[in-house]
N, C-alpha and C positions, 0 to 999 in steps of 0.2 A: 681582406682575408679570403683565402681560397675556399674551395668546396669542402664542406665539413663532412667527412665520411665516417660513419660509425657503423661499420658492417658487422658488428658482433651479432651472432644469431639471437641471443636472448633479447637484446635491445630491439632488434628488428621484429621479433615476435610481439613485444610490448607495443611497438608502434603500430603493427598491423592490427592489434586488438583495439587500440584506443582511438585511431583516427582513420581517415579515408585516404584518397590518393594524393592529396597535397602532403608530401612527406617531409616532416621537419628534419629528418636525418639527411636529407638531400637539399642542402641550401648553400648559398653564398652569402656572406655577411660583410658589409663595408662600413666601417666607422668613419666619422668625419676626420679627414686627414690632418686638420689644423686645430684639433681640439685644445692642445696645450697653448696655442697662441691666441685663442679666442677669449675675449673678456667675459662673455656670457654665452649662453647656448646659441648656436648658429641656426638652429632648427633644421639641421641637415636631415632630410627625410620628410620635410613638410609636403613635398610632391615627388612622385616617382613615375617613371615610364620605362618600358622595355624597348630596346632597339634590336632588330634582327638583321643579320648580315648573311648573304649567301656565300660569302667567302669561306674557305675552309679554315680549319684550325680553331673553330669555336669563337669566331670574331663577333661576339654579341656584347651588348652593353646594357647597363641600366643607367638611366639619367636620373639624377637626384638633385632636387632643388633645396638650397639652403638660404632662405630669404633674409636671414639676419647675419649672414657671413660677411667677413671682411675679405675683400678680394686679394689674391696673391699675384694678380697680373700687373704687368708694368703699366704705370699711368693711373692705376686705380687704388694703389695701396694707401693713398692719403684720404680716400673717400670713406667716411664712417658707414659701415654696414650697408653697402649698396646691394648686397645679396649676390649669390653665385650659383652656377649650375655646374655639376660635376658629371663626368663620364667615367663610369667604373666598368672596366673590361671584365667579363666573366671568364676570360682566359687567364687572368692574373688575380692579384689581390690588392690592387691600388686604384685610386681614383685621381683623375686629373681635372682641373678646372677648365671649362670650355671658354674660349674667347667669343662670347656671344655679342657683346655690345662694343662695337668699334667706333661708335659715335663720340666725338670729342667736342661737340657743339657746346659752348658755354651756357647757352640758355637752358640746356637740359640739366636739371638738378637731380643727381643720382643718390644723394644722401638718403639712407634708409628707404631705398627704392623698392625693396622686396622683390628683387630679381629672383626668379625661381618660385615665386608665390603660387604660380600655376604653370603646368606644362602638360603637353600631350603629344603623342605620335600617331601617325596614321595607322588604322587597324589593318590595312592591307599593304603589302610591300611586294615589289617585283623589280627585277633588273637592278638590284642593289639600291632601290630608291624607297625611302620611308621618311616622309616629311615630318619635321619636328617644329613645334611652336613652344617658345618659352616667353613668359610675360613677367613684367614688373609693374603690378597694378598701382604702386604708390610712387612711381616715377613722376617727377614734377617738371614744369616748364616755366621759364621766366622770359617774357617776350621783350623786345626792344621798346624803349620809351615807356615801359610799364614796370613798376616795382612789384606788381601782383604776381604771385607764384601760384600756378594751377596744377592740381594733382590729376593730370590726364591719364597717366598710365602709358606703358609702351609694351610692344610685343616684338619678338625676334623669331624669324622663320627661316628654317633650313630646308631646302627642297629635296636634298639627298640624305642618305644615311651618314652617320657621323664620321665614317672613314674619309669622306671627301666633302664634308658639309661646310658651307659658308652661310652665316646667318645674315639675313636682311632685316633691317629695322623697319617696323611698321608703326606709325603713330596715327591711329585712326581718329583721335580727337585733337589733332594739332591745329585745326582751323581757328585762327586767332579771333575771328569775328563772332564765334559762337561760344566763347568762354563764359561770358556773363552779359546779361542785358538789363538795362534799367527800365523799369516800368513806371507807372504812375506813382507819384509821391516818392520818386527815386528808389522805389522798391527794387532790390537786387534779385534777379532771377538767374540762378546758375544753371547753365545748360551743359557745357562740357567741362566746366571749371573743376569739378570734383568727380569726374566720370569714372575714374579707376578702371580704365579699359584693361582687360586681361585678368580681372578678378577670377574669372572662370574661362577655361579654354576647352574646345572640343572639336575633334575631327569626326565628321559624319562618315558613313560608309561611302558616300559619294567622294571620290578622291579629288574633286575639283573644289571642294568647299572646306572652309574653316570657320567655326563659330567662336566668337570671343564675347564674353559677358562684360558689361560695364554698368554695374548697378547704381553708380552715382550720377548718371546722366539725368537731366530734368528732375532735379530734386530727388534723386535716388529712386526713380521709377521707370526708367527705360534702359535698354541695352543697345549694344552696337554689334552689327554683323560685319565681319571682315571676310571677304571671299578670296580664296586662293584658286584661281582659274588656271588650268593646265592644258597643254597640248601634248602631243606625243613626245616632243623632244625638248620643249622649253616651258618654263613657268613664267607667268607674269602676275603681278599683284594688282588687285583692284579692290578698293574699299568702297563699301556702301553702307549707309546708316539707315536704320529703321526709324520710323515715326508712326504716330497713331493715325494719321490721315492717309487718304488714298493717294493723292498726288503731291509730288514735291513742288517747291517753289521754282521760280525762274532760274535761280542760281544753283539749282540742283540740291538744295538743302531743305530740311524740314521747315514748313511754314510756321514760324514761331508764333505768329499772331493768333493762331488758332488756340494756343494754349498758354504759352509761357510769357508772352508779352502783356497779357492781361493781368492787372494787379489782382492780388489774391485777397479779396475783402474778408474772407473767412479765416485767414491765417492769423496766428498770434503775432503780436508785435515783437520784433526782435531788435536788439540793440544794433546800431550801425557800427561796423568795424572798419576802420581806415584801411584803404587799399593796401598800404604798405604793411599793415599788420595782419591782414586777413589770412596770410599763409599759416599763421599760428593757430587758426581755427580749423580743427580736423574735419568738421562737418558743417559747412555754412548753411545747409538747408535744414538742419536739425533744430530742436528746441534750444533755448538759451543754455549755454554751458560755460564753464569757467575756461579761461584761456590756458591752453596747454602748449608748451614748447614743442616744436616740430620733432625734435629728437625723441620726445616721450611719446608722441603720437605714433611714431613708427614701431613702438614696441608691440602693437597689436596688429593682427593680420588684416583688420578691416578698420581703417581710420574713420570711416563714415558710420561706424556702428553706434547704436545706442548703448549706453553703458549699462551693463548688468552687474548684479552682485557677483563678486569674485569667489571662486571655489578653490580653496587651497589644496590642490592635489599635486604635490611635488612642484613642478614648474608651470603648472597650469595657469598661475596668476598672470603669466606673461601673455597669455592668450585668453582673456576672459570669455568673450563670445563674439566673434566677428559679426558685426551687423546688428547687434541687439540694442534696443532702446533701454534706457534706465527705467526700471520699474520698482515699485515698492514691493517688498517681500510679502507674498501671500501664502497662507498655509496651503499645503499641497492639496488637501482634500477639497478646498474651496476654489482651487485655481480655475477650474473650468467654469465656475459660476461668476467669475469676476471679469467684466469686460476690460478692454485694454487699460491697465492700471495707470499708464502714463498719458493716456488720452484725455481730452476734455469730456465732460459729462455729456452723454448722448441719451436720446430717448431709446427705450428698449424695443427691439424689433425681433419678432419670432425668427428662429434660425432658418426655418424653411422659406421664409419670405425675405431674408436679409439681402439676398443678391438682387431682389427686385427693387430694393430701396436704394437711392443714391447714397454713396458712402457717407454714413451719418457722422463719422468722426473726421472727415476730410475737410480741407478748406473748400470754400464754395468756388466751383469752377463753371465755366461755360460748357453746356452739354454739346457734344459733337453729334451731328445727325448721323443716323445709321448709314445713309447712303455715302458717307465719306469713308466707309470701311468695306473691305471685301469679306464676305462670309460664305462658307461652304457648309452645307448641312444646317444644323440649328445654330443661329448666331448666339454669341455670349450675351448674358443679360446686362452686363455693364460694359460700357465702351471706354471707360477711363480706368487708370491705375492710380492708386493712392501715392501721395508723396511719402518718401521714406519706406516704400514697399520693398526695396532691394530687389527689384525685378532684374533677373540675370545673375543672381547670386550663384546659381548652378545651372548647367546646360547639358542636355543630351539630345539625341535624335534617334528616330526609328521610323519604320513603316508600320504605322498603327492602323490604317484604314484601307480596306480593299475598295474597288477591285484592282485599281492600277498600282496601289501600294506606293504612292509617292512618299518621298522623305518628308517627315514632319519633325518639328522641333519642340522640345519641352524645356521650359525655363522656370526655375523656382523663384518665388518672391516670398520669403519666409515671414516678412512683416506685413504682408497684404491682409486684407479682410479683417481689420481690427486686431491684428497680431495672431489670427488663426492660421495665416499663411495660405498661399495659393501656388499651384502649378498650372501654367497656361500652355496649351498645345496650339501651335500655329504653323502656318505654311508661308513660304515666300511667294510673292506675287510677281507679276510681270513688271511692276513698277519697282524701281530700285529702292525707294524710300518708304515702302509700306509692307505690311504683312497682314495675313488674315487669321484671326483667332478661330480655332476649331472647337476647342473644349477647355473647360476650367475645372480644376479640382481644389476643393477647399479643405483645410485641416479641421479636425474635430475637437481639438483642445486648445484653448488660448495659450499662446506662448510655447507651443511644442516645437516651433521652428519648422513647421511643415514646408518642405521644399528646400531645406538646407542642403540636401543632396538628392540627385536624381540619377537614374540609370535605366536603360532600355535593353530588353533581352526577350527572346522568344521562349518563355519559360514553359509553355504548354505545347510547343511543337506544332502549332497550326499554321506556320508560315508568316504570321504577323507578330510584330514586336509588341511586348507588354511593358508596362511602366511600373517602376518601383521608386517610391518616394520616401526619403528619410525624414523622421521627426525626432531629432536627437535630444530635444529637451522635453519630451513627453514625461509626465510624472504620474506615477500610480497613486491611487487614492489611499494607499496604505502607508502614507508618509515616506514614500521613496521618491525623492526629487530627481529629475533629469535622468531617469533610467533609459529613456529612449525607446523608439520602435520604428518599424518600417511598414509602409502600406504597399500592397501589390494590386495593380489594376490590370485586368485581362482585356485584350482586344476581342471584340465580337465581330463576326463576319457581317459586313454591310453596315455596321454601326460605329465602329471605332472602339475606343477604350470605354469600358463599362464603369462609369463613375458611381453607380448605385451599389455595387457589390465589391467594395474593397475588402481585402483581407489583411489583418494586422498580424505582424510577426514580431517576436521578442527574443532577446538574448537570455541572459540569466537574471534579468531584472535586478541588477545591482545598482544601488543608489549612486548617482552622479557619474554613471558609466558613459552616458551620452552615446548609446548604441544607435547607429545610423548616421554618425558624423560623416563617414565616408562610404560611398557605394561604388561598385564597379561590376561589370559583367566580364567574367573571364572566358566567356564562351561556354561550350559544352565540356566541362571538366572531365566527366566520366564517360563521355561518348555513349550516352543512352538515348540520344535524339532530342534532348531538352536542354536548353541553355540554363546556366546557373547564375547565382548572384553571390558576391562576397560583401560583407558588411564590417565596417570598422567601429570599434568602441574604444577609443584611445585612453579613456579615463576609467575604465573598468579595472580596478587595481592598477597594474602597470600597463594595461592595454590588452586588447583581444581582437581577433578577427574570426568572424563566423562565416561558414559556407552553407548556403541554402540551395538545395538541388531543385531543378525543375521536374515536372511530372505532367501527365495528361490533364490533371485537374488544376495545374498552375504551380506556383511555388509551394514546396512542401511546408507544412505548418511549422515544423520544428527543424532546427539546424541539424546538419549531418556531421559537421566537423567544427571544432573550435581550436584555433591556434592561439597560444598564449606565450608570453616571455619565458615561462618555465620550460617550454619545449626547446629552448635554445640556450647555449652556454654563454650568454652575455647578460649584462645588466641593462635590459631594454626598458625604456620608459616612453610613454606616449605611443606605444605600439598600436598600429592600425589607423594612424592619422591620415595616411594616404595609401591608395591602392592603385595598381596599374591595370591596364587591360591584360587579358590573358594572351600570351604569345608563347609558342613552342620554341624555346631557345636551345634545347638539347636534342631536337629532332627525334624524339621518341613518339611523336604523334599526339601528344597531350599538352594542353596549355600550361604554362608556368606563370607565376605571379610574383610581382615585386610589392613589398610592404615597407612603408616608412615608419620609423620609430623616432619621431622628431625631437622629443625632449632629451633623450640620451644621445641623439646624433648618430643613428644607424639606419642603414638601408639593407634589407634582406631580400634575396630572390629565393623563393621556395619552389622546388620542382615537383612535378606530378609524376606519379607512377602509372603504368598501364592498368586498366581495369578489366578483369576477367568476369564473364557472366557464366556461372555454372547452372546447369539444369539437369534434372533427374526424372526418371519415370520408373514405376514399379507396376507389374501386371501379374495378378494371381491366376492360377489355373488349377482347379476350377475356382470360380468366384463365389461359390456357396457350398456349404456342408450341412449334413443332417445333424439334428440335435443329439441323438443318443448313440452315435457311432464315431469311432476314431477315424480320421481321414488324413490323407496325404495331399499336400498342396505344393505346387511348383511355382516359385516366385521368379519372375524374370525382371531383373533390374538393368536399367540403361543409364549411362552418364554421358554428358557432353559438355564441352566448354567452347565459348566463342568470345571474341573481343577484338577491338581495334589494335593493331600492331602488338599482338600478344606473341609470346614464344610459341614455337611449333608444338612443343610437348610440355605437359604439366603433370605433376603428381597430385592426386586428390585423396585425402583421407575419407574413407567411407565407413559408416556405421549403419547396419541393418538391424532394426529392432522389431521383434515379433510381439503382437498384441500390446503395442505401446500404450501406456497410460492405464492399463487394467491392473488391479492390485495383484491378482494371481494370474500369471501368463497362461493362456490356454493353447498356445502354439509353441513348439520347441524345435531346435535344430537336432541333428543326430547326436550331438554331445550333451543333450539335455539342457542347453542354454537357450535363452531367448534373444541374445544379441551376438552379432559377429562384427568384427572390425577388420578392415583390410585397406590396402593402398592400391589405387588404380592409376596406371600410367596412361594418360589420355593424349590424343593427337587433336589439334585444334579443328573444330567443325566436324569431327568424326565421332559418332556415338559408339560407345563400348558397352556391350551387354553380356550378362552371364545369368545362369539359372541356379536357384537355391531350392533344395528340397526340405520341406518342413512337415512336421506332424502336428495335427490338431487333436487335442485331447477329446476323450469321450464326454467328460463333464465340462460343459461350456457355460455353466452358471446362469448367465443372462442372455437369452436368445435375441433380445432387442438391442443388445450392444454388439455390433459386428466386431470382428477381430481386425484390428488396425495394424497394418504393416507399414513401418516408417523407415524411409531411407534418408540419412543425413550425410552431407558432404561438405568438405572445406579444403582449402589449399594446404599443401604441405610445404613447410619452409624448405627452401633450396638455396644453395650457394653456387650453383653451376653457372649462373649468368650474372651480368653486372647488376648492381643494385637498382639502377634506373629502369632496367628491363624486367624486374620481378613484378608480376602483377599483384594486385589486391582485389578484393571483392567488396561490393557495396554492403556495409554492415546492416542496412535496412532491407536488402534483397533476400528473397527466400533462399534458405540453405537446406531445405528438406522437402520431401514429397511423401505422400501417403497413398495407400490403397486399402480397401476393406474386403474382407471375406464375410459374407452374410451367413446367417444361420437359419436353416429351414426348420420350423417348429412343428410341422405335422398337423396343422389346423386347417379347416376348410377355407378360411380367409386369412388375410394378413393378421387380423386381430382374432385371437381365440375367444370363443364363447364359453364362459366358465360358469359353474354353479357351485360355489363354495358354501359350506355351512359349518357351524361349530356348536358344541355343547360342553358344559362344565359340570363336574360332579365332585363333591367332597368325599374322600375315601375313608374317613375315620369319624364320621359324625353326620348329623342331619345336614341336608343340602342348603338349608336356609339360615344356618347359625354359624357364627364365627365366635369361638371361645377366646376370651381375653387371656393373653399369656401363653396360649397353646400354639404349636406349630400345626396349623390346620392345613392338611394336605388336599390340594385341589388338582384335579386332572382335567385338562382341556383337550378335546378331540376335534380335529379338523378334517372334513371330508370334501370331496368334489364329485359332482354328478354330471359335469359337462366335459368340454374339451380340456386338454391338459392346461393346467395353470402353472405358469412359470414364476419363479422368485416369490413363492408364497411366504407371507409373514404373519405372525400373530402379535398383536399388541395388547398388553394387559395394563390397565391403569386403575389405581385405587385411590381412596382418600389419602391426604398427605400424612396422616398419623398411622398409616398401614405400612408395614415392611413386607416386601415380596422377596422371595428367594426362588430363582429358577433352576431347573435341572441343567446338568452339564452335557447332555446328549444332543443339544442344539446350540447353534451359534446365537447367543443372546447378549444383549447390551442394554444397560440401564440408560435412561435419558437424562442427560445433564447432571449426572451424579445423584439423582434422586432414587431412593430405593422403593418408591411407590409406583414406578412405571418402567416397563422394559419392552423391547422388541425381540422377537426370536425369528430367525430364518428357518423355514420348514424344509422338508424333503423337496428337492427340485428335480423335475416337476411333480405335482400330485396329479396322477392320471385319473380317468373316469373309473368310478367304482373300485378304486384300490383301497387297501386297508387304511383306516384313518391314521393320520399323523398325530401323535400324542405328545403333549407337553405337560410335565408334572411340575407343579410349583407349590410353594408353602406360603400361606397367608398368616402373618403374625400381627397382633395388636397389643401394644404395651399399655397397661392400665394407667401408667403415669403420663402417657401422651394424650389421653382422652380428655375431652371436655366433660364437665359434670353432666351435661344434658344429652350427651351422645348415647343413642340407643341403637343406631344402625350404622352399617358401613356399606359404601357403594363400591362395586367392582365391575369394570367394563372390559369385556373381551371382544376384540375386533380382528377379523382376519381379512387380508387383502392379497392380491396377486395381479400379475399381468393378464390383461384380457378384459372382455366385456362381461360384466357380471349380470347373469340372467335374473337372479332372485336376490337382490341385495339385502332384503329384510332379515334373512337368517345368517348374515355375516357378523351380526353384532349381538352380544349378550349383555344386557344391562341388569346386573344383579343388585338388589337391595337386601342385604343380609342383616339379620338381627344379631346384636351383640349379647353375649352370654358370659356369666361368671361360673366357673366350675371349680369346686373345692370340697374336700372332706377332711375332717379331723378324726384321728384314730388314737384312742387312749389305750395304752398297754401298762398293766400293773403287775407287780410281783412282790412276794414276800420272800426275803432271803432265807428264812427258816421255814421248813415245811410245817413244823409244829414246835411248840415250846413246852417242855415237861417240868413239872414241879414235884417235890417230894411231900407225901402226906405223913401225918403223924401215925403212930402205931394204931390209934383208934380210928384212923381215917376220917377224923372230924375237923382237922385243921391242917394248914399248910406249913411245912417246916421252913422252907426258904421264902423270904418276903419279897424278893425282887426278881424280875425276869426281863431280859432284853431281846429285842428283835428289830428288824429293818424292813421298811416298805419303800419301794421304788416305783415312780410313775414316769412313763415316757409318752410324750405327745408328738404325734407325727402328722405333718400336713401332706395331704394328697391333692392332686389337681394342679393345673397350670396357672390358675389365677392367683395373683398375690393377694394376701389378706391384710387389710389396713390395721385391724385390731383383733386380737385373740385374747380372751380371758380364761385363765385356769384357776379354779378354786379347790382348795384342799380342806375337807372337814375332818378334824381329829378329835375323838372323845378324850377329854382331859380330866373330868371329875364326875363324881356321882351326884345324885340329887341332894345329898347332905353335905355337899362341898368337900367330901373326902377326895383327896387326890387319887386319881386312877392311873393316869398316864403322864409321864414327863417326856417332853421332846428334848432329848439330849443334844442333838444337833440336826441341822438339815442343810443340804447343799443343792445348788442348781448347776446345770451344765447347758450352755447355749452359745451360738456363734456371735451373738450381739447382746448388748445390755437390755435388761427388761426393768419394769417398774414393779416393786413388791409392796403390797399393803399388808402390814404385819398385824397380828391380833393385839399387839400393844398399842395400836393406833398410829404407829410410825409408817411413813411412806419413804422407801429408800430405793435407790438405783442398784439393782443387782446385776453384777457382771458374771462372766464365766468363772466358775469356781467359787462363787460367793458362799460363805458358810455362816449360819446363825445358830445361836444356842437357845436354851430354855428361857432365858430372860426376855427374849423377843416375843414369847408367847404368853406373857403375863400382862394383864390389863393394868392401866395406870393406878387403880385402886387396890391392886394386889390380887384381884380376882382373876383366876385363870380361865374364866369362861368368857365367851364373846358372843355377841348377837349375830345371828345369821344375816347375811346380806340379802337385800331384796331380790337379788338376781338368783339366789339359791333357795331351793325348797328343801327344808330339813326333814319333813315327813311327820306323820302323826306319832303321838306318844303311845307306844304299845310294846308288849313283850313278844319277842320272837325266839323260837327254839331252833336248834341246829342238831345235826347228828352228833356233834362233839360237845354239845351243851348249850348254855345260854349264849345268845348272840348279842354282842355289845357294839353298837354303832350309834351314829347320831340320830337315827330314827327312833331310838329307845327313849322312853320318858324318864328312865333312871339316870340318863347321861347328859352331861353338859359338854358342849363342843367349842373348839376354837377354829377359826377359819383363816387360812393363809391364801391371799389372792395375788395373782401375778398377771400383769398385762403385757402382752407382746405386740409391738407395733411393726407394721410394714414387713410382714413375713413373706418374703419372696422366694427364698431358697427352700425348695421342697426336698432337698437332699440332707438337710440338717434337722435333727429332732431336738425337742426340749425335754430335759430330764430333771426330776426332783427326787432327792434321796432323803429319807426320814429315818433317824435312829431314835427308837422309842424304848422307854423303860416303864413296865407295869408294876404297880404296887399290889402284889398278890394278897397282902393282908387285908387291904380295904376291899379288894374284889371279893374275898372269901365271905365277906359279910352280906353279899347280895346274890351270890350264886352257890349252887351246891358244889362243894369242892371235889366230891367224888365224880361228878359228871364233867367238870371243866367248863370252859367258856371259849367263845370265838371273838377275837378282837378285830374290828374292821375300820379302815379309813375310807373316805369317799372323795373322788375327784370328779369335777364337772368342767368341761371345756366347751366354749362357744365363741363364735366370731360375729362381728357386727360391722356396721358402716358400709355395707354394700348398697349400691344404688338400686332402689326399689323398681325403677322403670326398666331395668335390664333383667333378662331371663337368668335364673339361677339353676345350676345343676349340682346336686349333692346334698349333704346333711350339715346343718349348722351347729348342732349340740350333741355332745357325747358325755355320758355319765358312766363311771366305773368305780367299783369298790375293790379293795384288797384286804383279805382277811388272814389272820394267823391264829390257828387253834392253840389254846392253852389247856394241856392235859396233865392229869396226875400220872406219874410214872406207873406202869403196869397196864395201862389201857392202850398203849401204843400197839400198832399192828405187829403180828408174829410172822415167822418164816413160812414158806409154802411147803406142804407135806411132800415126801419123796414119791409117794404113790401117784400124786396128781401129776407130777412131772413125767412119770413113766407112762401113764395113760395118754398124755398128750403126745408123746413121741410115737407110740404105737399107732395112734390114730392118723398121724401124719404120713407114716410109711404106707398104711393101707390106702390112703387117698392117692398117693403117688402111683402105686401099682395099678389101681383102677384107671387112672388117666392114661398110662402107657398102653394098657390093653385096648382101650378105645381107639387110640391112634393107630395101633397095629391093624385093627379090624377095618379101618378106613383106608388102608394102603399107604399110609404116610411114609413108611420106611422102605417101600418099594421104589426103585429107580427104573421106570419103564423104558426110558431112552437107552440106558446102558444095556438092558436085556435085549432090546431090539438090535443094537449094534453088534452084540455077541452073536445073535442069530444070523445076521447078514454076513458076518465074517465067516461063520461056519459054512454057509452056502457057497461063498466065494472060494473057499479052500477046496470044497468038494468038486466044484466045477473045474478047478485048475487041474486037479488030479485026473479027472475024467478026460 
């Protein structure tokens, strides 16, 4: 499929925002061309590499390995799944199978050979030459006179670019004599028999060398080096094999007697497999396994692998885990604590000493003296490698150690060190069959497959390569298996790689993602001077590829970009299984990347876009302003952009913000705004500057907070150039710059020396008393006797049951929603000896919120401000105020009739009419803010005389109140009386028919005596001639002092009975008495007011003829004349004092006359 262009502006903007310079919108995608003819997945994309050509017309290729593919080439169509390698031209949309293997030797068994299981191309190319190596690690050989089939592996090398390439077969393990040796007791020692040469392939920077891994040699613990030596015009192949000893044998091969010819007494006993059947055993050096047909063994990429639990992620079961031993399943959280689950029981060795102890889980071997090895620097602690260690599983190279920076090699052995895994750094020596180990790195978690992938890159830009190691089966302790991680090791000058300070990096920590399965160095993707690393996580959902950028401190901790199948319009699976080197295939100066998606059978080439580096500068003039004056500041802003192979001109969106981050901007442009936006057109490497005039306000609020000017900039979307030439910016790079304008405070030093003080005064009562229920007004005054104090505040805090209310003339805020504490900002600044700043507040205490034992309330006032306080003691007032109750009861009584008249007989000795009616009303008013829990009102009514003759009858009585009350009736009943309740005379009769009632102990009736009045005999409850009834009312929780309690009595007097005890000619005065009192106040609290009120209401009873007469006419005349005389006297006195003279008017008249006279003259 050709280049997928999605040049829509909106999509481009989204891409720009979400990723970096590997642009998903610029890609080539190649599906497996024979997907319909393949019985199962061909694993097209299991390996990828980019080929560059200097020929015109975009003649570049991506090489794609499909190790399970059926070949379409003539002569190979009958071979089951030999594997294939395809060349996909980036100038088109098709892939062609390469004719890599031209060998038709019958002894070469190519069934399930996994051709394309690994491949690599030279990192440097010139004169249209870029060597390529393709390997088939499961290629097998059957020698004459032998029925044994050996899985030696094969590699095919082309010395030129693909346009003129001819592949040469290289069989590094073909030596017939080194396939298998019989030791003592006919013990089979497999040397090359299951070597799997080509399991990993790597071209170093040195164009004369090629490194091929063979992890199956010597019981899966050694690898093979194949060297490609070049001259200027021709290439020749020369193979050499490494071994652990210094010198090779006389035949040029490794001296096997030093190691492999010696029986292994510590090994487990294995069943002997007949020679003719041994081909069916995928791993002859492994622990005892069931026999597996060869066609089934080829289903996995590593036939010598230990079997692991299979993880069903789409088609992942076809590749369970190349090279892993079968282990029992261990809970993830305990995995690090469990030594090799598949190994024999070993004694426990502390981790820090484990390398000093001979391999505790290995078979017993003869120790090789140190003088048989070459060591440079500190020699490794162990001179042997474990069987089944899979040394050579992954390979890379780099210049890790100064001063000469010779090329060194790093090979992974993920099953070494009791399955912790190792990576060994070594150098080639002058002897063909030996190498010198320089350093070793050990994994940190058992089974994480440390060394499953390796890559070298100069990620910190110091000129030395650094090492990145994958641990794809790392499991987090939070029950997330096989999330994976990578380790980065930096090179130190004069030391080499620093093994003590590795840094771990992670993807999204997705379960079973196996992040770190593939590693590659694409070079410097963004041209910032630091090489970068790409990481594959093929089983994270449908796969993912992460980009980690280099930096001066090494690999950045977090990834800068993540590519996922969702970024592409294809059903990709297994995305990220393979990654290529970075090669610039579109000549825009930036490396591009090939990615394999092997389960779905896709290979993608993702191209990079140029990276622009934007920089800005802002300079204020002047750089400081005074506190209390408005000022003008000129801001000079400059912008510049640079970058490798960037367009000559770019447009940049610029936003200039004044006083950025401050709640109320203190600086404004001429249009009263604090930000401006504009577009600048820049020329590469040329700074563009302009001036902006701004005004700084007089009120700068906080002098210690300088005014920050912020300049932000970003690229503007443009369609003027081709998509591949449009630059992007690093999302982690700075996209803004700031400058500050400081504020001069007018103090002797940078810190003002202040002397604040405060005092508090109650405005409507004693200073040490808080009245319950009252709005106690408190005034707080704040002064300063020192240098100016900026941002002064007052904090008022009271006990939790206190409610505070602040005034609105200051900016005040309650703390956390509580009404018992608040802060207020005061006048800014408070200068020396200025008028005190005043804050008025109200202190309220509700009686219902108080504890019974509360007698005081605490109130703390604290003032603060910027500066050094000289006398901090007077900044705090800690007030301990007494609680007081304040209440009064007021009784108001009235008689509706001013007097009641009755008719006398003609002889004036008796009363003609026998009944008289009148009404008494009592009103009880509560005064004071404190609520009253209990108020009692008692009414004493004379009802009968001493001879039980009925005197007064209560016709009816009514009460009026806003809430129900409790009534105790003379009849002995207790009833709830609500608003509008009305009772009649029956309620005033005792249960025995007696209308008298005993006085309550709370009421004093008075002594028995006769009293006289101007209107005659006084009849009330203090008279010994009268018997009374009492009506008691109890009011509870009287809080509302705007509502009064009212009692209305309608009374009827029996004049006939009254006439027997009073002189009818003189009349009598009938009176009722009311007593009000409140109780249940706490005695330990101060009280203000009166608790008891007594009032009587009287109605005179008079015979007609004694009522008052009219006022005589002459009295009215005399009063009028006296008033007129008094008014005249007052007017005369005012006249004598000059009250009626207007002196200013007379003066004005005089001045006008003089002015007119002077004018005439």
